N, C-alpha and C positions, 0 to 999 in steps of 0.2 A: 766410161767408167773412172772415178780416180781416187787413189788409193790414198787415205791416210793414215801413215805408220807410225804418228804420234798418238793420234786421238782414236788408232785401230777401228777405223771405219771406212768403209766403201760407200763411193758418194756418188750418186746415183740422178743425173739431173735429164728431167721431162719434159716437153713442150709442148703447149699445147697452139695448135695454128689452124688456121683457117682465116676463110675472110673479116672482115670489120664487119662487126657486129652480129656474128655468127651465132656467140655465145662460150665463147675462150672465157671469159674474162666472168659470168656466172658459173664457169664449172669449176673456174679456181675458187672462188667466192665462196661455191657452197659447200666444196669439200671443205676449205679450210676453217669452217663456223663448224663444222662435223667430227674434225679430229677433236680428237682428247688434246684440253689446250696442256696439257704435259708431255706430248710429243711434238707440238709442232712448234714452229717459229712464227713473229710475226706476218702480217699480211703486210706486204710493202707494194703501194702502189705508186708506180708515175706514169702520171697524165700526161699526155702527147694531146695535140690539137685534136679533138674528136676522139680518142682512142683511150684506152689507157692501157698498160702492159703490169703485167702483176709476178709478183714471185712473194714462195714464201719457203721454208726446209720443215721437213717431215720426216721424223725417228719412227718411225714403223715397227714398233716393238714385235710384233706378229709377225711379219716381215722372217724374222730370227738373225741367224749370223750366215755368215759364212767362213768356216775354217774360226778362226780366234776373233772376226771382225764385223764390229754391229752393219749393219745397213741405213745408210741416210740418203734422202730422196729429196733434192732440190724442184719443185714445180714453178715454171714458168710460163706466161702466156706470150706471144709476140701482136704489134699493132696490126691491124689490117691493113690501112691505107696502104697504096702502094708507094709512096714519096717517105715510108718510111722503110726503104728496103734495107739499108747496111742497116740499121738495128735489129730487122728480123733477120737477118746473116747471121751478124754477132750472136744473138740468142741461140744459136741451132748451132754456135761454136760447140764442139765438145756431148751435143747430144745423146742419150743414151735408147732414148726412145721417143715418139711422137705421136700426142691424139690429135688426129686431125676432125674440128667439128665444122663441120658442112651447114650450112642451110640448110633445109625443106623448101623456104619461101619459092617457088617459081621463076618470081622475079630475080633472084638470086644465083641462077645455076650457074651464068657467066663469068659472076663472083666467085665461085666455090673452084671453076674449072680454072682461072687465072691463079687464086691461090693454092690448088695444087701443084701446077706449072711452076710458080714461082719457090716451092718450098722443095721440089726437084732439081728446079737449078739450082739454088741457095744453097742445098747440100752440096753439089757438083763442085763448086767453087770451092768447099772445104775439100774436096775430092774421095767424097763419097754417094753412094749411091740408095736410094727408098730402100731397094730389096734388101741389105745392108742394116737396114734401120729398123728396131721393131717397133710397130707403130700399130695404129686401131682408127678405124675410121668410127665416128660420128656422127650420125642422121640428127641433127637437132632440131628442134620445134616441128615434132612430129605433131603437136599440137593443132597446128592450123589446118583450118578446112579443108584447104586445096595443096596441103601438102606432098612434093616429088613425092612417087613414090619409092618405096627403099632400093627396089629393082632398078627400076632407072639410076639410081644415085649411086650402085655398087657396079653397074655396067658401064655409067662418064666417069665416074672419079675413084673407082675400085677395081681397075684391069688384071691388077698382081693377086686378086681373092686375098688380101687381107680381111683380117677379123673387122665384121662392123655390125653397130647395132643400132635399134634406133632411140632418140634421147628428150627427153622437154628438160632440159637442165634447169630452167628457171622451179620445177618444183623440184628436182635431185632426179628423176625419173633416165635412167641409165647413165646418170656421174659415176657412181660409185661405178661401177659395173666396167666401162672405158678404164677405169683407172688398175681395176683389178688385172683385164685379162693383160693389158698392156706391161703391170709392172710383173706378171707370173713369164711372161716372154722375155723380160729383159730380165729377171733372175735364172730361166731358163740360158740363155744364152751366157749369162757369166759363168754358171754353172759347167759349162762345158770347155 
């Protein structure tokens, strides 16, 4: 969390993390499209080879204030491919909360595990542990006919027992819910 004294804002950074093509971009695009235009900034897309990194800021008035300060949330995605490791680590710098977007396709199980391991090691490089950062797991692409059961995804990817929920980001199912769960956890920590 950053405090912007001049603008009297608390600035929170939320990062959507996961393997390539798991639905991180779809989550952010869906959120951006549905949030009030007066409360959000422009969606900025940085194209990389085969993947996109997105960013937008959001002034969610319904979150209220903390003391005399308003709350601003900056949302980011990270590129999923392993050769963008430096970019993924940079995006995690100063993160206040993480939505880990896992792909429910059985053929993507290894990619999910590798992305989670990379997330933990990227945090460690910054002197942080995953357990210290509010996070939620989103089990995306639940509409696949052969989707890995949520219980299996929880067992393999969520040994710490963080909040998790099923989603179909392309239709918006679970997108707002994941954001709400995470923002509440982040704000609870800010308030302590």
